[in-house]
N, C-alpha and C positions, 0 to 999 in steps of 0.2 A: 676924078678918082684920087683917093688919098694915098700917100706913100707912107713908108715906115716912120717918118719924122712926125707924122700926125698922131701916132699912137703913143700914149704915155708909157714910160719905162715901167717894167714889172714892179720895181721897188717903189714906184711913186705912191703906192697905197700904204706904205710903211708908216707914215705919220698920221694916217686917217683914223678916226675913232671907229669903234665897232659899228655904230649906227650908220656911218657913212659907207663903210665897206658892205654892210648888209644891204643897204639900198642900192648901191652900185651893182653888187652881185645879182640881186633880184632882177634888176633892169636888164643886165647883160644876158642872164639866163633866159629871161622871157623873150628877148630879141632873137637869140639863137634858136630857141624852140619854135618860135613863130616862123623863122626862115626854113627850118627843117620841115615842118608840117606843110608849109606853102609849096615846097619843092617836090612833094609826093606826086605820083601819077594822078591821084585824086586829091587835089590841094584841099587842105583843111585849115581852119583857124584853130587856135587853142580852145576856144569855147566849143566849137563843133566837135573837136576830138574828145573833150571832156564829156559832152552830151552822149556821143556814141559809146564811150567807155562806160558811162553810168547806166545807159539803157541796156548795154550788153551784160552788165552786172545785176540786172533785175529791177532797176529803178525805172519803171515804165509809165509813171504818171507825170503829167506836167507839174503838178504840185510837189511831187517828190524831187524832181529836178530843180525846181525853184528853191526848195529848202536847202538842198545840197550846195547849190551855187550861190546862195544868198542873193537871188535875183527876183524881181517882181514878175508876175505872170505875163504881162504884155511883152517884156523883153525876152523871156524864155520862149514864149509862143512864137515870136518872130524868128528866133534861131531855129526852133524845131521846124517851122514851116519851110525854111530854106533847105533843111536836110531832107524833108519829105519831097520837095520839088526836085532835089538832086537825085532822088531815088535811093537815098541811104537809110531812110527810116520809113516805116509805115505807121499809120494812125488808124486804129479801129475801135469801135465801141465795144465795151465789155458786155458779155451776155447777161451778167447779173445786174448791171446798172447801165442802162442805155445812155445815161447822161455822162458817163465816165469814159474817157478815151484812154486806150492803152497803146503805148509806143512799142515798136519792135524794130530791130535791125533787119534790113534786107540783106541778102547775100553780098551785095556790093558794099553796104554799110559795114558789114562784118570784115570784109577785106580791107576797106579803107581804115577802119579802126586798128586792125592788126598791123597794117603797114605803118601806121603812125606809132604804134607801140614799139615795133621793132626798130624803127628809125630813132626814136627817143631813147630806147634802151642802148642802142649802139653809141649814141652821143654820150650818154651817161658813163658808159664803160670807157670810152676814149678820154673823157674829161677826168676820170678818176684812176686811170691806168697806172699811174706812178705812186699811188697811195697804198700804204700797208693796210691789210684787212682790219687790223685793230683800229686804225685811224678812221677807216670807213664806218666801222661799227660805232665809234664814238660820235662821228658826224651824224650818223643816222639817229642816234639818241637825241642829240641836240636839235636836229631839224624836226623831229617828232614833237619835242617840247615847244619849239617856236611855233610850229603849225597849230598845235593844240591851243596855244595862247591866242593866236590870230583868230582861230575859229570861235573861241569863247567871246572875243571882242565883237565879232560879227554877229554872234547869237544875241548879244546884249543890245543890239540896235533895234 
């Protein structure tokens, strides 16, 4: 177990470039979100949480999930299969096209997704509690721009 001397001082990032801070921040944020989701009554991975969220928002085909996540069908299918086996998703054929499968949240899947959303929302609120609303708005604008740029780079692949 590490002690406080293992943790870099908060001002240790002061001399780092924007790209170094961005990469460090992204890694730390992912780690904390991973731990939060893993600690739920129904433990989830980030990928599982995103799938449940997207299915809940109406993206019910495997191909739609692949496009949104920039993943190939075998990878997405494996993740979906695990959620079906856990009883968090159902997979049914569409009446209009028997070859097309439609995904849906089960009641347990809806509860797991909601628990994840609330836990991550609480974490975000705690993380930004000391920030002025104007700063939060500015950060949101910047994060949207960076996100849009990363999406366009993934789309270009």
